[in-house]
C-alpha distance (Angstrom), angle and dihedral (degrees) to the residues before:
residue distance angle dihedral
X1 . . .
X2 3.77 . .
X3 3.86 90.9 .
X4 3.77 90.0 54.4
X5 3.76 92.3 52.4
X6 3.79 91.7 50.1
X7 3.83 90.9 51.8
X8 3.83 91.2 48.8
X9 3.81 92.2 50.4
X10 3.86 91.1 47.8
X11 3.78 91.2 51.2
X12 3.83 92.0 50.6
X13 3.78 91.3 47.9
X14 3.78 93.9 49.6
X15 3.86 90.7 47.7
X16 3.84 91.9 51.2
X17 3.81 91.7 50.5
X18 3.77 91.8 49.9
X19 3.81 93.3 51.3
X20 3.86 95.3 51.2
X21 3.79 96.1 81.2
X22 3.73 90.1 46.7
X23 3.80 91.8 51.6
X24 3.80 89.3 47.0
X25 3.79 90.3 50.7
X26 3.84 90.7 49.3
X27 3.77 90.0 50.7
X28 3.80 93.0 50.7
X29 3.78 90.5 44.1
X30 3.77 90.8 55.0
X31 3.77 92.6 44.8
X32 3.84 97.3 47.1
X33 3.85 97.1 75.0
X34 3.84 88.3 49.1
X35 3.82 90.9 50.9
X36 3.80 91.6 49.3
X37 3.77 90.2 48.9
X38 3.81 93.3 49.1
X39 3.80 89.0 48.0
X40 3.76 90.6 53.1
X41 3.86 90.5 48.1
X42 3.81 91.0 48.8
X43 3.83 91.4 50.4
X44 3.80 92.5 50.4
X45 3.82 91.9 46.3
X46 3.85 90.7 48.2
X47 3.77 90.6 49.4
X48 3.83 92.3 51.3
X49 3.82 89.6 46.0
X50 3.77 92.1 52.6
X51 3.82 91.4 48.9
X52 3.76 91.3 46.6
X53 3.80 92.7 50.2
X54 3.80 91.4 47.3
X55 3.85 89.6 51.4
X56 3.77 93.6 46.8
X57 3.81 94.6 40.5
X58 3.83 110.2 58.0
X59 3.80 89.6 171.6
X60 3.79 87.9 78.4
X61 3.78 88.9 68.6
X62 3.84 94.1 48.1
X63 3.79 103.8 47.0
X64 3.79 124.3 53.6
X65 3.84 95.1 -171.3
X66 3.74 146.7 24.4
X67 3.80 107.5 -124.5
X68 3.73 123.9 179.7
X69 3.80 95.6 -177.9
X70 3.78 103.4 75.4
X71 3.80 127.8 47.6
X72 3.80 87.7 -147.0
X73 3.79 136.1 -7.0
X74 3.82 117.1 -176.9
X75 3.76 117.2 -125.3
X76 3.81 131.0 172.4
X77 3.75 114.1 -52.6
X78 3.76 119.8 -139.0
X79 3.84 115.7 -117.5
X80 3.77 87.1 -116.1
X81 3.73 136.5 0.2
X82 3.81 133.3 -179.2
X83 3.79 114.7 -136.4
X84 3.78 118.5 -159.3
X85 3.80 109.7 -136.3
X86 3.78 97.4 179.4
X87 3.82 121.1 113.5
X88 3.83 89.5 31.7
X89 3.76 130.1 151.3
X90 3.82 124.7 -156.6
X91 3.78 106.4 -113.4
X92 3.81 90.3 -133.5
X93 3.76 137.5 9.7
X94 3.79 91.1 -127.7
X95 3.82 115.9 114.5
X96 3.79 96.9 -170.0
X97 3.82 117.1 102.3
X98 3.81 111.3 -165.5
X99 3.79 100.3 -178.8
X100 3.78 134.5 24.3
X101 3.75 131.9 -133.4
X102 3.79 112.1 -97.6
X103 3.81 141.3 38.2
X104 3.82 112.1 11.4
X105 3.80 129.8 161.9
X106 3.81 92.2 -13.6
X107 3.81 94.7 -50.8
X108 3.82 138.6 77.6
X109 3.80 116.3 -91.7
X110 3.83 101.6 -149.6
X111 3.83 97.9 -162.4
X112 3.79 146.7 19.7
X113 3.82 123.5 -84.0
X114 3.80 111.6 -140.7
X115 3.80 120.2 -169.6
X116 3.80 111.6 -114.4
X117 3.80 132.5 154.5
X118 3.77 128.1 -121.4
X119 3.81 107.7 -82.0
X120 3.82 96.1 21.3
X121 3.83 112.3 140.2
X122 3.76 117.2 -102.8
X123 3.85 116.6 -160.6
X124 3.75 137.8 -162.7
X125 3.80 109.4 -97.9
X126 3.82 93.8 -147.7
X127 3.79 138.4 3.4
X128 3.80 114.6 -83.1
X129 3.77 147.1 105.0
X130 3.83 126.9 -62.7
X131 3.79 107.9 -118.5
X132 3.82 102.4 175.9
X133 3.81 136.1 20.4
X134 3.75 109.2 176.1
X135 3.78 149.1 134.4
X136 3.89 121.9 -117.7
X137 3.84 112.0 -176.8
X138 3.81 95.7 -165.0
X139 3.78 98.0 38.3
X140 3.76 135.6 15.3
X141 3.81 95.7 4.5
X142 3.75 109.0 -155.5
X143 3.80 103.6 1.6
X144 3.79 144.9 165.0
X145 3.80 131.2 -149.3
X146 3.77 120.3 -159.7
X147 3.80 127.4 -172.2
X148 3.80 111.2 -148.4
X149 3.74 132.1 -152.1
X150 3.83 90.8 -120.2
X151 3.78 92.1 65.4
X152 3.82 98.6 -99.6
X153 3.74 129.0 115.2
X154 3.78 118.5 -152.5
X155 3.80 127.3 -158.9
X156 3.81 124.2 -157.4
X157 3.81 113.3 -165.7
X158 3.83 142.0 -174.8
X159 3.86 94.2 28.5
X160 3.79 122.3 159.9
X161 3.80 92.8 -140.4
X162 3.77 137.2 11.9
X163 3.82 115.7 -139.4
X164 3.82 99.9 -171.1
X165 3.81 136.5 59.0
X166 3.81 130.9 -136.0
X167 3.79 113.2 -78.9
X168 3.80 93.9 21.2
X169 3.78 115.2 142.8
X170 3.83 110.9 -130.0
X171 3.81 134.8 -173.4
X172 3.78 124.9 -141.8
X173 3.78 107.7 -81.1
X174 3.77 96.4 25.2
X175 3.81 112.5 138.7
X176 3.83 108.9 -109.7
X177 3.82 102.1 168.1
X178 3.77 149.6 -21.4
X179 3.79 126.9 -98.8
X180 3.79 116.5 -98.9
X181 3.79 151.5 146.5
X182 3.80 103.6 -110.6
X183 3.80 127.6 139.0
X184 3.80 122.2 9.0
X185 3.80 96.7 -5.4
X186 3.79 134.9 125.8
X187 3.82 96.6 -160.7
X188 3.79 141.3 3.3
X189 3.81 110.2 -68.4
X190 3.74 142.7 126.3
X191 3.79 117.1 -106.6
X192 3.82 104.6 -153.6
X193 3.79 125.3 -170.0
X194 3.79 133.9 -178.8
X195 3.79 115.1 -161.0
X196 3.79 133.8 -176.1
X197 3.85 115.7 -161.7
X198 3.81 86.3 -13.2
X199 3.81 93.0 -57.1
X200 3.83 115.2 122.4
X201 3.82 114.5 -119.2
X202 3.79 121.8 -167.5
X203 3.84 106.4 -96.5
X204 3.85 88.0 -148.0
X205 3.81 87.3 71.5
X206 3.81 88.1 68.8
X207 3.79 109.6 15.1
X208 3.80 128.6 60.7
X209 3.82 104.4 -165.8
X210 3.78 94.7 -179.0
X211 3.77 91.7 57.4
X212 3.85 91.7 34.3
X213 3.78 89.2 -130.1
X214 3.81 142.8 98.9
X215 3.79 122.1 -105.0
X216 3.81 94.6 -111.1
X217 3.78 143.9 -42.2
X218 3.80 92.2 -70.0
X219 3.79 140.5 19.5
X220 3.77 117.7 -158.5
X221 3.80 114.5 -153.5
X222 3.89 114.6 -145.8
X223 3.79 114.4 -171.3
X224 3.85 93.5 -151.9
X225 3.83 95.7 51.4
X226 3.78 102.3 29.3
X227 3.83 97.4 101.7
X228 3.80 94.4 53.9
X229 3.80 91.7 45.0
X230 3.79 90.4 50.8
X231 3.83 91.9 53.6
X232 3.75 90.6 48.8
X233 3.79 92.6 48.2
X234 3.81 90.0 53.2
X235 3.83 89.9 51.1
X236 3.79 90.3 54.3
X237 3.75 102.6 37.1
X238 3.83 109.0 17.8
X239 3.78 136.9 92.6
X240 3.82 113.5 -46.6
X241 3.81 92.4 -2.1
X242 3.81 87.3 -43.9
X243 3.77 98.5 -72.5
X244 3.78 105.5 152.3
X245 3.77 142.8 130.0
X246 3.75 90.0 -83.1
X247 3.79 91.2 64.6
X248 3.78 98.1 71.6
X249 3.82 95.0 107.2
X250 3.81 105.1 122.3
X251 3.84 92.7 -167.2
X252 3.87 93.2 72.4
X253 3.75 106.3 113.2
X254 3.80 97.6 -143.4
X255 3.79 92.4 173.7
X256 3.80 89.3 69.7
X257 3.82 93.9 45.5
X258 3.78 124.7 105.8
X259 3.80 114.2 -91.8
X260 3.82 115.9 -92.0
X261 3.78 112.5 -82.4
X262 3.78 119.7 -103.2
X263 3.82 116.8 -140.3
X264 3.72 130.8 -142.9
X265 3.82 117.9 -126.8
X266 3.78 102.5 -173.2
X267 3.82 96.7 87.9
X268 3.82 110.8 103.8
X269 3.75 130.4 -160.0
X270 3.75 138.2 -150.3
X271 3.85 123.5 -154.3
X272 3.74 110.3 -145.2
X273 3.80 117.7 -121.7
X274 3.80 125.5 -156.0
X275 3.79 111.8 -77.7
X276 3.80 96.5 17.6
X277 3.81 121.2 132.5
X278 3.80 133.7 -164.9
X279 3.81 87.8 -102.2
X280 3.82 95.3 52.6
X281 3.79 91.2 45.3
X282 3.82 91.8 49.1
X283 3.85 90.3 51.8
X284 3.80 92.0 45.7
X285 3.82 93.7 49.2
X286 3.82 95.3 40.0
X287 3.77 94.0 -117.9
X288 3.80 139.0 104.6
X289 3.84 134.1 -95.3
X290 3.80 89.2 -122.9
X291 3.80 91.2 55.1
X292 3.82 92.0 48.8
X293 3.79 91.1 50.3
X294 3.79 93.1 49.1
X295 3.80 94.4 46.5
X296 3.81 93.3 49.0
X297 3.80 100.0 34.9
X298 3.79 92.3 -122.6
X299 3.80 136.7 128.3
X300 3.78 126.9 -114.6
X301 3.80 91.9 -111.9
X302 3.78 95.9 54.5
X303 3.79 117.1 132.8
X304 3.76 108.3 -122.1
X305 3.79 118.6 -141.6
X306 3.86 125.1 -149.4
X307 3.80 108.1 -102.1
X308 3.78 94.2 26.4
X309 3.79 113.9 138.2
X310 3.77 121.1 -134.9
X311 3.77 130.8 -174.3
X312 3.79 112.4 -130.8
X313 3.81 105.3 179.2
């Protein structure tokens, strides 16, 4: 009797073991069509994602490589190129331009100098990817280069500290450094450049620092008219209404230009002192933390630095 039971159990065990591979094969067989279907879906989704990113990222058509060696290397400019200026952030709250783009001291000044104090927050002008974070003793000092999705590259020079690393993804308004006086500089300021295909464009064509705004939703670069447009932009938005040695071109038809910009004066600023917080500043300036964060494009947990300038109305 016991022997019969042992034989029966042995037969059941052997049968179960033999059926396991078959069950496994059946499971794989049922799953295979699903895997193939998901693979097809993933391929289609990936294809659409690539197309979407190419459409939203014109820089992919302008730059053949990602090079961390050179701050800028000029390549062929397109005859025309439309630059999307939406979703921008002013790189600094400062409204004071101290030096124009163009001829200066016998050489070309490739950007704008904006007055900032050591420790002031410097922000990414547009979303993009950090290409270079470096120090140049006889030039930019501590500087950052960002390649943006709209095709531009921006350079931020003479900072006291860099807050990002190479290959970091940044959003417009993210802090990338602190104002300073490093490199070839005679006083604390931000040297700000906008480049297309490595060629310096006058930032005044796109940025209005006095109004803390851009000139519009888009700027279209035209190779054949760029120089005249640059001179006009300096007249309208540069130092002392832009009157400088670079403005000697008599062929600029000023009567057809846009009227001189008018500037608002009701924005007020607070310079952060040691130990101050967003909450103490909000109480002092009779406002709210939420309002401060919105005005300055910052989060509530940001670490404030002495000397940092904040808007409060």
